[in-house]
N, C-alpha and C positions, 0 to 999 in steps of 0.2 A: 470769566465772570460767572458763567453758568455753573462751573464746577465749584467755585467759591460759594455760590448760593446753595448748592446741594449740600456742601459740607456744613454750612450753617443750619440748614433744615435738619440734617441728621443730628447735630448737636442739640438743637431745641427739642427734638422728639426722641432724645435719648437713644439714638441709633435704631429707633423703631423696635426696641426690645419689648415684647408684649408684657413680660413680667414686671419690668420697670414702669412702663406706661400705666399699667393698671394700679400701681401704688402711688400715683401722683395725687397730691392734695389739691383742694380748691385754690390754695395760695399758689401752688405750682402752675395751675391753669391760668391764674391771673397774670403771673409773670410771663407765661408763654404768649398770652393775648397782647402783651405790651412789647414783645420782642419784634423788632423791625426786620429780622432775617426771614420771617415767614409771613404768609397772608394771615392777618390777625382776626379771623372770623371765629368767634368763640364757639359757635355751633359746629364748625368743622373740626376745631381742636378737640372738642368733647366727643365728636364722632370718631376721631382717630383713637382716642382712649377707649371708647366703647367698643370699637372694632377690635382693638387688642384683646379686650376681655372676651369678645365673641370668638376670636381665634383660639384662645386658650380653652374655651368651652368646647369648641368643635374638635379639638385634638384629643380630648379625654378618651373617647371610645376606641379609636384606632391606634392610640398611643403617640401620634405625632400629627402635626398639621398636614404634612405631605401625605401621610397615611389617609387622612380624611379626604384630601383631594383625590387620591387614587381610588378611593372607595366610591366616589361620585361619578366620575366620567373620565374617559381618556381623551375626549374630544375637547379642544380648546373652547369652542363656542358654548358647549355645555357647562364647562367649568366657569366661564364668565357669567353665564345665566345664574348658576347656583350662587356664586359670590355676590352678585347684585341683590339676590334675595336675602342674603345673610348679613350684609354689611351696609352701613349708611354712607351716603355721599360717594358711592363708588360707581363711576360710569365705566363704559367700555375701555377708554384710554387708561383710566386708573387701574382697572383690572389687568390690562395688558402689562403695565409697568410693575404692578404688584407681583405678577407671576414671573416676570423677567428678573426682578430683584431676588425673589425667592428661589431662583435657579430652576424653575419649571420650564418645560418646553413651550415656546411661543412661536407663532408663525413669523416668517420674515416680515420685518417692520414695514418695508415699502409696500409689499404685496397686501399686508393687512390694512394699511392706511388706505390704499387704493380701493380695497373692497368695502371700506366704511364710507367712502365719498358718496 
């Protein structure tokens, strides 16, 4: 069930491709807000689209988003702090999963969760 939900979320958010997300129209956002496969909070949908644009903006100088991350900090906590300043609706857990999906080094999940308690 969880995997099916994740696949639906990836489909709705166009596989989280920043270039595709930033080209979505208001009609596309309306359709997303009506799609039962995701949490239909319009502010969060718009934040994801805005975050995709911010990601593209941040990668311009170092040439890639990973280059941007490496230019900021090698410490996970520092990267999370920087991301929370630059992106909307991004908490610690969201940042953890974002880095994980992006292939960045993240702390062991169990240890990290224990440290957050």
